[in-house]
N, C-alpha and C positions, 0 to 999 in steps of 0.2 A: 792379320793383326798389324796395327801401325806401330812401327818401331823407329825411334830416333837413332842417329849414328851412335850416340852414347849407349842406348839400350843394346844395340848390336854388339858393341865391344864388351859391355858387361856380360852379356850372354856367352860370347866367345870365350871369356875368361873363367866362367863357372862350370862349363860343360865338363862332364867326367872324362879324365884322360884314359881310362881303361874300363873294361867290363866284358860281358859276353859278346858273341858275334852280333847279336841283334842290336845291342846297345851301341857298339862301335859303328855299325852301319848307319844307325840313326844319327849319331853324333857327327859322323863324316858328312852326311848329307846336309845336316843343319849348319855345320861350319861353312860348307860351300855356299849355302843360301844366305848366311848372315855376313860373310866376309865382304868387305868393299870390293867393287869391281875396279878394273884399271881406270876406267873413266871417273869413278868416284874418288879414287886416289888423287887424280888430277884436279877435279872440280872442287873437292873439299880441302885440297892442299894437305893431305894427311902425312904427318911425319912422326917419327919416334925419337924422343930425346930422353936420355937417362931413364929408360924403362917406362916412360909415359907416352901414350899416344895422344897426339894433338891434331886438331882439324879446325877449319875455318867456321866459326860459329855463325858468321853472316850467311854463309851458304846453307847451313843447317836451317836457319830461320827462313831463308828464301824458299827452299824446297820443301821444308816440313818433314814430317815422319814419312817413312816409306812403308808400303804394304808388304809384309813378309808372311808367307804361309808357314804355320807351325802346326804340324799334325798332332793328334791327341797323345800319342806315345812320347813325342818330343816335348810336348807341353808338360806331361807328368814328370819327365826327366828333369826339366828345368825347375819345376816345383820342388822336386826332391833335392836338387842341388842347393836351392835357396833354403830349404828346411835344414839341411846339413849345416850350412853356414850359420844359420840362426841358432841351432842347438849348440854349436861350437863357439857361439858368440864372436863370430868372425865377419859379421855383416858390417859394412861401412856406410857412411852417408852417400857415397858414390853408387851404392847398390839400391838405395831406397826407391827411387822412381820406378826402376825396372822391377824390383821386388813387388811393389804394389800392383803392377800390371798382371802379375802371376798369382798374387795371393790376396789382393784387395778387392774393391768394388768392381774394377774392370773385369776381373776374372769371373765374378758372379754374373756380370752382364753377358760375357761370352758363354757361360754355362747355360744361361736362359735362352740365348740365341740358338744353341745346339739342340735344345729340347723342342724347338718349334718345327 
């Protein structure tokens, strides 16, 4: 699945902090896969100021979204995290693009691809 740097940070922030051993293993692996590499920290000039993560938008536009593998169980976990935020009315505009990838038309496209 193609994910922007923003998508990756959104996902890192909504993953469940606790659960059973299977959940924690999946979350641990997903965090490792989604977290920026040392090279990406340099290239994107990633910094954190006052609790906000910032990066170079020009580099994001130059490189585009990165392909990241998200397994079916991890995908369901992400959907559930977004559903929980939605039910609690805690979604923000910052979540919107990423939310739509997991709940909107793109999700349906992925579902169709898996059936083939």
